[in-house]
C-alpha positions as CSV (number, residue, x, y, z in Angstrom):
1,X,0.0,0.0,0.0
2,X,1.2,3.5,-0.8
3,X,3.1,4.9,2.1
4,X,2.4,8.5,3.0
5,X,5.5,10.4,2.0
6,X,6.2,13.5,4.0
7,X,9.4,15.4,3.7
8,X,9.8,16.7,7.2
9,X,12.1,19.7,7.5
10,X,13.4,21.1,10.8
11,X,14.7,24.5,10.5
12,X,17.0,25.9,13.2
13,X,18.9,29.1,13.4
14,X,21.6,29.8,15.9
15,X,23.0,33.3,16.0
16,X,25.8,34.1,18.4
17,X,28.0,37.1,18.9
18,X,31.1,37.4,21.0
19,X,33.0,40.5,22.0
20,X,36.7,40.5,21.1
21,X,37.9,42.7,23.9
22,X,40.7,41.5,26.0
23,X,39.0,39.9,29.1
24,X,40.5,37.6,31.6
25,X,37.9,34.8,31.3
26,X,39.6,32.7,34.0
27,X,38.2,35.1,36.6
28,X,34.5,35.3,37.4
29,X,33.4,39.0,37.3
30,X,32.6,40.7,40.5
31,X,28.9,41.2,41.0
32,X,27.7,44.7,40.8
33,X,25.5,46.4,43.4
34,X,21.9,45.3,43.6
35,X,19.8,47.8,41.6
36,X,17.1,49.7,43.5
37,X,13.7,48.7,42.4
38,X,11.1,51.4,42.5
39,X,7.8,49.7,41.6
40,X,4.8,51.8,40.7
41,X,2.0,50.5,42.8
42,X,-1.4,49.7,41.3
43,X,-4.3,51.8,42.7
44,X,-6.7,49.4,44.5
45,X,-10.4,49.8,45.1
46,X,-12.6,47.2,46.9
47,X,-16.2,47.3,45.4
48,X,-19.3,46.4,47.4
49,X,-19.9,43.1,45.7
50,X,-16.3,41.8,46.5
51,X,-14.5,42.8,43.3
52,X,-11.0,44.0,43.9
53,X,-10.3,46.6,41.2
54,X,-6.6,47.3,40.4
55,X,-5.6,50.2,38.1
56,X,-2.3,51.1,36.6
57,X,-2.1,54.2,34.5
58,X,0.4,54.1,31.6
59,X,0.1,56.7,28.9
60,X,3.0,55.7,26.7
61,X,0.7,54.1,24.1
62,X,-3.1,54.6,23.4
63,X,-3.9,51.1,24.5
64,X,-5.7,49.4,27.4
65,X,-5.8,45.9,28.7
66,X,-8.5,44.5,31.0
67,X,-8.1,41.3,33.0
68,X,-10.9,39.6,34.9
69,X,-9.5,36.9,37.2
70,X,-11.6,34.7,39.6
71,X,-9.5,33.1,42.3
72,X,-11.7,30.2,43.5
73,X,-10.4,27.2,45.3
74,X,-10.0,24.2,43.0
75,X,-12.6,21.5,43.1
76,X,-13.1,18.0,41.6
77,X,-15.7,17.7,38.9
78,X,-16.2,14.0,39.7
79,X,-18.1,11.9,37.2
80,X,-18.7,15.0,35.0
81,X,-15.1,16.1,34.4
82,X,-15.2,18.6,31.6
83,X,-17.9,21.0,32.9
84,X,-15.2,23.7,33.3
85,X,-13.9,23.1,29.8
86,X,-17.3,23.5,28.3
87,X,-18.0,26.5,30.4
88,X,-14.8,28.1,29.1
89,X,-15.8,27.4,25.5
90,X,-19.4,28.8,25.9
91,X,-18.5,32.0,27.7
92,X,-17.9,34.9,25.3
93,X,-20.2,33.8,22.6
94,X,-22.4,36.8,22.8
95,X,-24.9,37.4,25.5
96,X,-28.6,37.2,26.2
97,X,-29.0,40.7,24.6
98,X,-26.4,40.4,21.8
99,X,-26.1,37.6,19.4
100,X,-22.8,35.7,18.9
101,X,-22.3,37.1,15.4
102,X,-23.1,40.7,16.3
103,X,-20.9,40.4,19.4
104,X,-17.9,39.1,17.4
105,X,-18.4,41.6,14.6
106,X,-18.3,44.5,16.9
107,X,-15.2,43.3,18.6
108,X,-13.5,42.9,15.2
109,X,-14.7,46.2,14.0
110,X,-13.2,48.0,17.0
111,X,-9.9,46.1,16.4
112,X,-10.0,44.6,19.9
113,X,-9.5,41.2,21.5
114,X,-11.8,39.7,24.1
115,X,-11.5,36.1,25.4
116,X,-13.1,34.2,28.3
117,X,-12.5,31.1,30.4
118,X,-14.2,29.5,33.3
119,X,-12.0,31.6,35.7
120,X,-12.2,35.0,34.0
121,X,-11.4,36.8,30.8
122,X,-9.1,39.2,29.1
123,X,-9.5,42.1,26.7
124,X,-7.2,44.5,24.9
125,X,-8.2,47.6,22.9
126,X,-7.4,51.1,21.8
127,X,-8.0,53.5,24.7
128,X,-10.7,55.4,22.8
129,X,-12.8,52.2,22.6
130,X,-12.1,51.1,26.2
131,X,-15.6,52.2,27.5
132,X,-17.4,50.0,24.9
133,X,-15.1,47.0,25.3
134,X,-15.6,47.1,29.1
135,X,-19.3,47.2,28.5
136,X,-19.1,44.2,26.2
137,X,-16.9,42.3,28.7
138,X,-19.4,42.9,31.4
139,X,-22.3,41.9,29.1
140,X,-20.7,38.6,28.1
141,X,-19.6,37.8,31.7
142,X,-22.8,38.7,33.5
143,X,-25.4,37.8,30.8
144,X,-23.9,34.7,29.1
145,X,-25.8,33.2,26.2
146,X,-25.8,29.5,26.9
147,X,-27.5,27.8,24.0
148,X,-28.1,24.1,23.2
149,X,-26.7,24.6,19.7
150,X,-23.3,26.0,20.9
151,X,-23.2,23.4,23.7
152,X,-23.6,20.5,21.3
153,X,-21.0,22.0,19.0
154,X,-18.4,22.4,21.7
155,X,-19.1,19.0,23.1
156,X,-18.5,17.4,19.7
157,X,-15.2,19.2,19.5
158,X,-14.0,17.8,22.8
159,X,-15.1,14.3,21.8
160,X,-13.1,14.6,18.6
161,X,-10.1,15.7,20.5
162,X,-10.5,12.7,22.9
163,X,-10.5,10.3,19.9
164,X,-7.1,11.7,18.7
165,X,-5.7,11.7,22.3
166,X,-5.8,7.9,22.5
167,X,-2.7,7.7,20.2
168,X,-1.0,10.9,21.3
169,X,1.8,9.8,23.5
170,X,2.5,13.2,25.0
171,X,-1.1,13.8,25.9
172,X,-1.5,10.4,27.5
173,X,1.8,10.9,29.4
174,X,0.5,14.3,30.7
175,X,-2.8,13.0,32.1
176,X,-1.3,9.8,33.5
177,X,1.4,11.7,35.3
178,X,-1.1,14.0,37.0
179,X,-3.5,11.2,37.8
180,X,-0.8,9.0,39.4
181,X,0.6,11.9,41.4
182,X,-2.6,13.4,42.8
183,X,-5.2,10.6,42.4
184,X,-8.0,10.6,39.9
185,X,-10.4,12.2,42.4
186,X,-8.2,15.3,42.9
187,X,-8.9,18.5,41.0
188,X,-5.3,18.3,39.6
189,X,-5.5,14.6,38.8
190,X,-8.8,14.1,37.2
191,X,-9.2,14.2,33.4
192,X,-11.8,14.3,30.8
193,X,-13.1,11.0,29.3
194,X,-15.7,10.2,26.7
195,X,-17.9,8.9,29.5
196,X,-17.6,12.0,31.6
197,X,-18.3,14.4,28.7
198,X,-21.4,12.4,27.6
199,X,-22.9,12.8,31.1
200,X,-22.7,16.6,31.0
201,X,-25.8,18.6,30.1
202,X,-26.3,22.2,29.4
203,X,-27.9,22.6,32.8
204,X,-24.7,21.3,34.4
205,X,-22.8,24.1,32.7
206,X,-25.3,26.7,33.8
207,X,-25.1,25.4,37.4
208,X,-21.2,25.5,37.3
209,X,-21.4,29.1,36.1
210,X,-23.8,30.1,38.9
211,X,-21.7,28.4,41.6
212,X,-18.3,29.6,40.5
213,X,-18.5,32.7,38.3
214,X,-19.1,35.3,40.9
215,X,-17.4,38.4,42.2
216,X,-16.5,37.2,45.7
217,X,-13.0,36.2,44.7
218,X,-12.7,38.3,41.6
219,X,-10.1,40.8,40.5
220,X,-10.5,43.3,37.7
221,X,-7.2,44.8,36.5
222,X,-7.1,47.7,34.1
223,X,-3.8,48.8,32.7
224,X,-2.9,51.5,30.1
225,X,-4.0,54.9,28.8
226,X,-6.9,55.5,31.2
227,X,-8.0,57.9,34.0
228,X,-8.3,56.1,37.3
229,X,-11.3,58.0,38.5
230,X,-13.2,57.3,35.3
231,X,-12.3,53.6,35.3
232,X,-13.7,53.3,38.9
233,X,-17.0,54.8,37.7
234,X,-17.2,52.7,34.6
235,X,-16.4,49.4,36.4
236,X,-19.0,50.2,39.2
237,X,-21.6,51.0,36.5
238,X,-21.0,47.9,34.4
239,X,-20.5,45.3,37.2
240,X,-22.9,46.6,39.9
241,X,-25.5,43.9,38.9
242,X,-23.0,41.1,39.6
243,X,-24.2,39.8,43.0
244,X,-21.8,38.4,45.5
245,X,-22.1,34.8,46.7
246,X,-19.9,32.8,48.9
247,X,-17.8,30.1,47.4
248,X,-17.1,27.4,49.9
249,X,-14.0,25.2,49.6
250,X,-14.9,21.7,48.4
251,X,-12.5,19.2,50.2
252,X,-10.3,16.8,48.4
253,X,-7.8,14.2,49.5
254,X,-4.3,15.6,50.0
255,X,-1.8,13.8,47.7
256,X,1.2,11.9,49.0
257,X,4.3,10.3,47.7
258,X,5.0,6.6,47.3
259,X,6.7,4.8,50.1
260,X,9.8,4.2,48.0
261,X,10.9,5.1,44.5
262,X,9.1,3.0,41.8
263,X,8.6,3.0,38.1
264,X,5.0,3.4,36.7
265,X,4.9,2.2,33.1
266,X,2.3,2.8,30.5
267,X,2.6,0.8,27.3
268,X,1.9,2.7,24.0
269,X,2.9,0.5,21.1
270,X,2.8,3.5,18.6
271,X,5.4,5.5,20.7
272,X,8.5,6.4,18.7
273,X,10.2,7.7,21.8
274,X,9.6,7.5,25.5
275,X,8.1,10.1,27.8
276,X,10.1,10.0,31.0
277,X,9.2,11.9,34.1
278,X,10.5,11.7,37.7
279,X,8.1,13.4,40.1
280,X,7.3,13.8,43.7
281,X,4.8,15.8,45.8
282,X,5.9,19.1,47.4
283,X,4.2,21.7,49.6
284,X,5.4,25.1,48.4
285,X,3.7,28.4,48.5
286,X,4.8,31.8,47.3
287,X,4.9,33.2,50.8
288,X,7.2,30.5,52.1
289,X,10.7,31.6,53.0
290,X,12.3,29.1,50.7
291,X,10.1,29.9,47.7
292,X,12.8,31.8,45.8
293,X,15.6,29.4,46.8
294,X,13.5,26.6,45.5
295,X,13.1,28.4,42.1
296,X,16.8,29.0,42.0
297,X,17.6,25.4,42.9
298,X,15.3,24.2,40.1
299,X,17.0,26.6,37.6
300,X,20.4,24.9,38.4
301,X,19.0,21.4,38.0
302,X,16.8,21.8,35.0
303,X,15.7,25.3,34.3
304,X,17.2,25.6,30.8
305,X,20.1,24.8,28.5
306,X,22.6,25.6,31.4
307,X,20.9,23.1,33.7
308,X,22.5,19.9,34.8
309,X,19.8,17.7,33.2
310,X,20.3,19.4,29.8
311,X,24.1,19.3,30.0
312,X,24.0,15.6,30.9
313,X,21.3,14.1,28.8
314,X,21.6,16.3,25.8
315,X,25.1,17.8,25.6
316,X,27.0,14.9,27.1
317,X,25.1,11.8,26.2
318,X,22.8,12.8,23.3
319,X,19.8,10.9,24.7
320,X,17.3,13.7,23.9
321,X,16.8,17.2,22.4
322,X,16.3,18.6,25.9
323,X,15.8,17.6,29.6
324,X,14.3,20.0,32.1
325,X,12.7,20.2,35.5
326,X,9.9,22.3,37.0
327,X,8.9,23.1,40.6
328,X,5.3,24.3,41.2
329,X,3.7,26.3,43.9
330,X,0.1,26.4,45.1
331,X,-1.7,27.9,48.0
332,X,-4.5,25.4,47.9
333,X,-2.9,22.0,47.5
334,X,0.5,20.3,47.5
335,X,1.8,20.1,44.0
336,X,4.6,18.5,42.0
337,X,8.3,18.7,41.4
338,X,9.0,17.2,38.0
339,X,12.2,16.3,36.0
340,X,11.5,15.1,32.5
341,X,12.7,14.3,29.0
342,X,11.5,12.8,25.7
343,X,14.2,10.2,24.9
344,X,15.0,7.5,22.3
345,X,13.6,4.1,23.1
346,X,17.1,2.5,23.3
347,X,18.2,4.8,26.1
348,X,15.0,5.0,28.1
349,X,16.4,3.1,31.1
350,X,19.7,5.0,31.0
351,X,17.8,8.3,31.0
352,X,15.8,7.3,34.1
353,X,19.1,6.6,35.9
354,X,20.7,9.8,34.8
355,X,17.7,12.0,35.9
356,X,17.7,10.3,39.3
357,X,21.4,10.7,39.6
358,X,21.4,14.4,38.9
359,X,18.6,14.8,41.4
360,X,20.6,12.9,44.0
361,X,23.8,14.8,43.3
362,X,22.2,18.2,43.9
363,X,20.9,17.0,47.2
364,X,24.3,15.7,48.4
365,X,26.9,18.2,47.2
366,X,27.1,22.0,47.1
367,X,26.6,23.6,43.7
368,X,29.5,25.5,42.2
369,X,30.0,29.2,42.4
370,X,29.5,29.5,38.7
371,X,26.2,27.6,38.7
372,X,24.9,29.8,41.5
373,X,26.0,33.0,39.8
374,X,24.5,31.9,36.5
375,X,21.1,31.0,38.0
376,X,21.0,34.3,39.9
377,X,21.8,36.3,36.8
378,X,19.0,34.5,34.9
379,X,16.4,35.2,37.5
380,X,17.5,38.8,38.1
381,X,17.6,39.5,34.4
382,X,14.2,38.0,33.9
383,X,12.7,40.0,36.7
384,X,14.2,43.3,35.6
385,X,13.0,42.8,32.0
386,X,9.5,42.0,33.2
387,X,9.3,45.5,34.8
388,X,9.1,47.0,31.3
389,X,5.5,45.7,31.0
390,X,2.7,47.4,32.9
391,X,1.1,44.0,33.1
392,X,3.8,43.0,35.5
393,X,2.7,45.6,38.0
394,X,-0.8,44.3,38.0
395,X,0.4,40.7,38.3
396,X,2.5,41.7,41.3
397,X,-0.5,43.5,42.9
398,X,-2.7,40.4,42.5
399,X,-0.1,38.1,43.8
400,X,0.6,40.3,46.8
401,X,-3.1,40.1,47.8
402,X,-4.0,36.5,46.7
403,X,-0.8,34.9,47.9
404,X,-0.6,36.8,51.2
405,X,2.9,38.1,50.4
406,X,4.7,40.7,52.4
407,X,4.2,44.3,51.1
408,X,7.9,44.5,50.2
409,X,8.2,41.1,48.5
410,X,8.8,42.5,45.1
411,X,10.8,45.5,46.3
412,X,13.2,43.1,47.9
413,X,13.1,40.5,45.1
414,X,16.6,41.1,43.8
415,X,18.2,41.4,47.2
416,X,16.5,38.1,48.3
417,X,17.9,36.4,45.2
418,X,21.4,37.8,45.8
419,X,21.3,36.6,49.4
420,X,20.7,32.9,48.5
421,X,23.8,30.8,49.3
422,X,25.0,27.5,48.1
423,X,24.0,26.1,51.5
424,X,20.4,27.4,50.9
425,X,20.4,25.6,47.6
426,X,21.5,22.3,49.1
427,X,18.9,22.6,51.9
428,X,16.2,23.3,49.4
429,X,17.2,20.5,47.1
430,X,17.1,18.0,50.1
431,X,13.6,19.2,51.0
432,X,12.0,19.1,47.6
433,X,13.8,16.6,45.4
434,X,13.0,13.2,46.8
435,X,15.0,10.5,45.0
436,X,13.9,8.0,47.7
437,X,10.1,8.6,47.2
438,X,9.8,9.4,43.6
439,X,7.4,8.2,40.9
440,X,9.2,7.5,37.7
441,X,6.5,7.6,35.1
442,X,7.5,6.2,31.7
443,X,5.1,6.1,28.7
444,X,6.6,4.3,25.7
445,X,6.8,1.2,23.6
446,X,7.0,-1.6,26.0
447,X,8.3,-4.2,23.6
448,X,11.5,-2.1,23.2
449,X,12.0,-0.5,26.6
450,X,10.4,-2.6,29.3
451,X,13.0,-5.4,29.6
452,X,15.7,-2.9,30.5
453,X,13.4,-0.8,32.7
454,X,12.8,-3.8,34.9
455,X,16.6,-4.1,35.5
456,X,17.1,-0.5,36.8
457,X,19.1,-0.4,40.0
458,X,19.3,2.8,41.9
459,X,20.8,3.4,45.3
460,X,21.4,-0.3,45.8
461,X,17.8,-1.4,45.0
462,X,16.1,-2.7,41.9
463,X,13.2,-0.4,41.3
464,X,9.8,-2.0,41.2
465,X,7.8,-1.6,38.0
466,X,4.0,-1.2,38.2
467,X,1.8,-1.2,35.1
468,X,-1.0,1.2,34.1
469,X,-3.3,1.7,31.1
470,X,-3.7,5.0,29.3
471,X,-6.3,6.1,31.8
472,X,-4.0,5.5,34.8
473,X,-5.8,2.3,35.9
474,X,-3.6,-0.5,37.3
475,X,-3.2,-3.3,34.7
476,X,-1.2,-6.5,34.2
477,X,2.2,-6.6,32.8
478,X,2.0,-6.5,29.0
479,X,3.0,-9.7,27.1
480,X,5.0,-9.3,23.9
481,X,6.3,-12.7,23.1
482,X,3.7,-14.5,21.1
483,X,4.5,-17.7,19.2
484,X,4.6,-17.5,15.4
485,X,2.9,-20.2,13.4
486,X,5.6,-22.8,12.4
487,X,5.1,-22.5,8.7
488,X,4.7,-18.7,8.4
489,X,7.2,-16.7,6.4
490,X,7.7,-13.0,5.6
491,X,6.6,-13.7,1.9
492,X,3.4,-15.4,3.1
493,X,2.6,-12.3,5.2
494,X,3.2,-10.1,2.1
495,X,1.0,-12.3,-0.1
496,X,-1.7,-12.4,2.5
497,X,-1.7,-8.6,2.5
498,X,-1.9,-8.4,-1.3
499,X,-4.9,-10.8,-1.3
500,X,-6.6,-8.9,1.5
501,X,-6.6,-5.6,-0.5
502,X,-7.8,-7.2,-3.8
503,X,-5.6,-9.9,-5.0
504,X,-2.4,-10.1,-7.2
505,X,-4.2,-9.5,-10.5
506,X,-6.0,-6.4,-9.3
507,X,-3.0,-4.9,-7.5
508,X,-0.5,-5.7,-10.4
509,X,-2.8,-3.9,-12.8
510,X,-2.5,-0.5,-11.1
511,X,0.0,1.7,-12.9
512,X,-1.2,5.1,-11.9
513,X,-3.1,6.8,-9.1
514,X,-4.1,10.2,-7.8
515,X,-4.7,10.9,-4.1
516,X,-5.8,14.1,-2.3
517,X,-5.8,14.3,1.5
518,X,-6.2,17.0,4.2
519,X,-5.0,17.4,7.8
520,X,-5.1,20.1,10.4
521,X,-2.2,21.3,12.5
522,X,-2.4,24.2,15.0
523,X,-5.7,25.3,13.4
524,X,-4.2,25.4,9.9
525,X,-5.2,23.1,7.1
526,X,-2.6,21.0,5.2
527,X,-3.4,19.6,1.7
528,X,-1.4,16.6,0.4
529,X,-1.5,15.7,-3.3
530,X,0.0,12.6,-4.7
531,X,0.0,11.9,-8.4
532,X,1.7,9.0,-10.1
533,X,1.3,9.2,-13.8
534,X,3.5,6.3,-14.8
535,X,6.2,3.9,-13.7
536,X,8.8,6.6,-13.3
537,X,6.7,9.7,-13.1
538,X,5.5,11.0,-9.7
539,X,4.6,14.3,-8.0
540,X,4.0,15.0,-4.4
541,X,2.8,18.4,-3.2
542,X,2.2,19.7,0.4
543,X,0.3,23.0,0.7
544,X,-0.6,25.1,3.7
545,X,-3.1,28.0,3.6
546,X,-2.8,28.1,-0.2
547,X,1.0,28.1,-0.3
548,X,3.2,25.3,-1.4
549,X,5.4,24.2,1.5
550,X,7.0,21.1,0.0
551,X,7.1,19.6,-3.5
552,X,8.8,16.6,-5.0
553,X,8.9,15.7,-8.7
554,X,10.3,12.6,-10.3
555,X,10.5,12.4,-14.1
556,X,12.3,9.4,-15.5
557,X,15.8,9.2,-14.1
558,X,15.9,12.7,-12.6
559,X,14.0,14.6,-9.9
560,X,14.0,17.5,-7.5
561,X,12.4,18.6,-4.3
562,X,11.4,22.1,-3.1
563,X,11.3,22.9,0.6
564,X,10.2,26.4,1.7
565,X,11.1,27.7,-1.7
566,X,14.6,26.1,-1.8
567,X,15.2,23.7,-4.7
568,X,17.4,20.6,-4.4
569,X,18.1,18.2,-7.3
570,X,18.0,14.6,-6.3
571,X,20.8,12.1,-6.8
572,X,20.3,8.9,-8.8
573,X,20.1,7.0,-5.5
574,X,17.5,9.4,-4.1
575,X,15.4,9.1,-7.2
576,X,15.2,5.4,-6.9
577,X,14.3,5.6,-3.2
578,X,11.5,8.1,-4.0
579,X,10.2,5.8,-6.8
580,X,10.0,2.9,-4.3
581,X,8.2,5.1,-1.8
582,X,5.7,6.1,-4.5
583,X,4.8,2.6,-5.5
584,X,1.1,2.0,-5.0
585,X,1.9,-1.4,-3.3
586,X,5.5,-1.6,-2.2
587,X,4.9,-5.2,-1.2
588,X,5.1,-6.2,-4.9
589,X,8.7,-5.1,-4.8
590,X,9.4,-6.6,-1.4
591,X,8.3,-10.1,-2.6
592,X,11.5,-10.3,-4.6
593,X,13.9,-9.4,-1.7
594,X,15.3,-12.3,0.3
595,X,16.6,-10.1,3.1
596,X,13.0,-9.3,4.4
597,X,12.4,-11.4,7.5
598,X,9.5,-12.1,9.9
599,X,10.6,-11.1,13.4
600,X,7.6,-11.7,15.6
601,X,4.1,-10.6,16.6
602,X,3.7,-7.1,18.2
603,X,0.8,-5.1,19.4
604,X,0.0,-2.1,17.2
605,X,-2.5,0.2,18.7
606,X,-4.3,-2.7,20.4
607,X,-4.1,-5.1,17.4
608,X,-1.8,-8.1,17.1
609,X,0.3,-7.7,14.1
610,X,3.1,-9.6,12.3
611,X,6.3,-7.6,12.3
612,X,8.5,-7.7,9.2
613,X,12.1,-6.3,9.1
614,X,12.1,-4.9,5.6
615,X,15.5,-3.3,5.8
616,X,18.0,-2.1,8.4
617,X,15.9,1.0,9.0
618,X,12.4,-0.1,8.1
619,X,9.7,-2.3,9.6
620,X,6.2,-3.1,8.5
621,X,3.3,-4.5,10.5
622,X,0.3,-6.5,9.2
623,X,-2.8,-7.4,11.3
624,X,-2.8,-11.1,12.2
625,X,-6.6,-11.3,11.8
626,X,-7.2,-9.3,8.6
627,X,-3.8,-9.3,6.9
628,X,-4.1,-5.5,6.3
629,X,-1.1,-3.3,6.8
630,X,-1.4,-1.3,10.0
631,X,1.9,0.6,10.2
632,X,5.4,1.3,8.8
633,X,8.2,2.4,11.0
634,X,11.4,4.1,9.7
635,X,14.5,5.0,11.7
636,X,15.7,8.5,10.9
637,X,18.9,10.4,11.8
638,X,18.5,14.1,12.2
639,X,20.8,16.7,13.9
640,X,22.8,14.0,15.5
641,X,19.8,12.3,17.0
642,X,18.1,9.1,15.9
643,X,14.4,8.5,16.2
644,X,11.6,6.5,14.7
645,X,8.8,7.8,12.4
646,X,5.6,5.9,12.1
647,X,3.0,6.0,9.4
648,X,-0.3,4.3,10.4
649,X,-3.0,3.1,8.0
650,X,-6.7,2.8,8.8
651,X,-10.2,3.1,7.3
652,X,-9.6,0.9,4.3
653,X,-12.1,1.4,1.5
654,X,-12.5,-0.1,-2.0
655,X,-11.3,2.0,-4.9
656,X,-11.7,0.4,-8.3
657,X,-11.5,-3.1,-6.8
658,X,-8.5,-2.4,-4.5
659,X,-8.7,-1.5,-0.8
660,X,-7.0,1.8,0.0
661,X,-6.5,3.4,3.5
662,X,-8.5,6.6,3.8
663,X,-6.8,7.6,7.0
664,X,-3.0,8.1,7.1
665,X,-1.5,9.0,10.4
666,X,2.1,10.4,10.5
667,X,4.1,10.8,13.7
668,X,5.8,14.1,14.2
669,X,7.9,13.4,17.3
670,X,5.4,12.7,20.0
671,X,2.6,14.3,18.0
672,X,0.3,12.7,15.4
673,X,-0.9,14.2,12.2
674,X,-4.0,12.6,10.7
675,X,-4.4,12.9,6.9
676,X,-8.0,12.1,5.8
677,X,-8.3,11.1,2.1
678,X,-10.8,13.1,0.2
679,X,-10.1,11.7,-3.3
680,X,-8.5,8.5,-4.5
681,X,-8.4,7.5,-8.1
682,X,-6.7,4.3,-9.4
683,X,-5.9,3.9,-13.1
């Protein structure tokens, strides 16, 4: 069957400059004096209904931004997880008094932006239109237009996303990691399922709005070219009908760590690389004395390209494109410390050991002077640059109130960073990085990674491996070794496939075809056109938003490809490779190759499949039950890294007496791109 040919291009640009002055680089520069931070305070007004209004005047540009933030305690949605997501989608679609189309048209006409979520909204506009945009924001927030038509539409969008999530390794890893850390009944651990979405009604959304979207814990922040007194009057006028109501905390179970470090494994047979995360529960709030030391410690471990994780797993060992860590804070619940990477299958176990080792090292030895100075410079620079934005002042004002910070927290920010010592970093690391009680969550292709994962020894102990499905439910250890029929060969598998799609006569008669397919990536539509006019004539074209992104042309013994407008002539070897890829049924060619071997039975997206080693870098998989091809896997080298690229085949339909897959799924790293065939013609 015709393999989807995608010429994937990764463009990178590194620009570096270096001064040529005579500097003694063997000596670390002496730190300069800590700059004095004079923060302009936001004007605060507490309205009668509970709204805290914060205003920052900034007349540099004729623009205004408005932020509505509702700081409610988190709560679990239970068997109707997804109510909040649907509420977010339905808010901002007009109001009871203004239709959705009229509402959007006026926003566009005024050149403004206005977005809503279940916990507030945001708008930006020219200052001359600020009064009207504030009115529209209040109208949409206080008089939402919840209709059954929009509810059904948004519900179907979520259901479609859930269908694609099942094969998205990164998405599954994210939800499983949270569910295992917090528990599936915790607000931060629960996740949307098809079952939970289908239980939700429009009345549930209206009820969630009434219970949670109220002014008791609301902030309205206005920043820009405004007059403070006028803003106070306008906000009072537009939001006076918003009635206060108490929002009581809904209790949930406090998460805790495992008794001793263990591996939690989720098998995803379509994974081309492993998602590895080492995580443990921490209790950290912004008002804690060690909050800034914790951030600095995380920066040294895995905050960026200078972090120990990156330098080890990427720069030294080449296991991954990047390895990082993150330390969270939350005033309502314990949260997570996480260290993570996407790594090649072959080095999954080694990556786990290296991440744990770096975590252990920073908890036992003092960091170097250079590491500490670099981390401080990063944080101080980031803080100083943030002061250029008036939004920063508003954010500081909200944090000071909502996080119960000292009044001089931000005034003393730079000094606090400067005062952090290597001993502080060590103490913080020991407190928050728990190598003896960590969950090591690995989501990957078990047939290739599990054997070595089960052998991992850390700190003198072999780590126990527990198994979970893609919804974080405990499950049995997957079995990969299935016995092959004694008389089965690779050529028999190929012949079975050819018979399954129409038979040798029908398949051999195909000498030309035309296929058109579409896919969507980040809201943009991709169009793929494949046209094989003869044995040695082939054209492939990939268009996005009406522009040709990639094109490949083969004509006889020559050919070329165009990527982003850059043409490259193909060598004779590349021409032959492209012609093989363009074959309608490559299996006809493979039948004549003795090197193809049958290597076993593997699970491909829940289906048992015969695995064929086609070449050193290519495998093909055929369903045991139907004989149809399910997947091809190709090993690719790029930028010094090796990884696997999968093409999956589904939804076979008859075309002129031959079955053709109308769904072609291409892996792009951990992401999947679904091409849906709209036209298929066989000649």
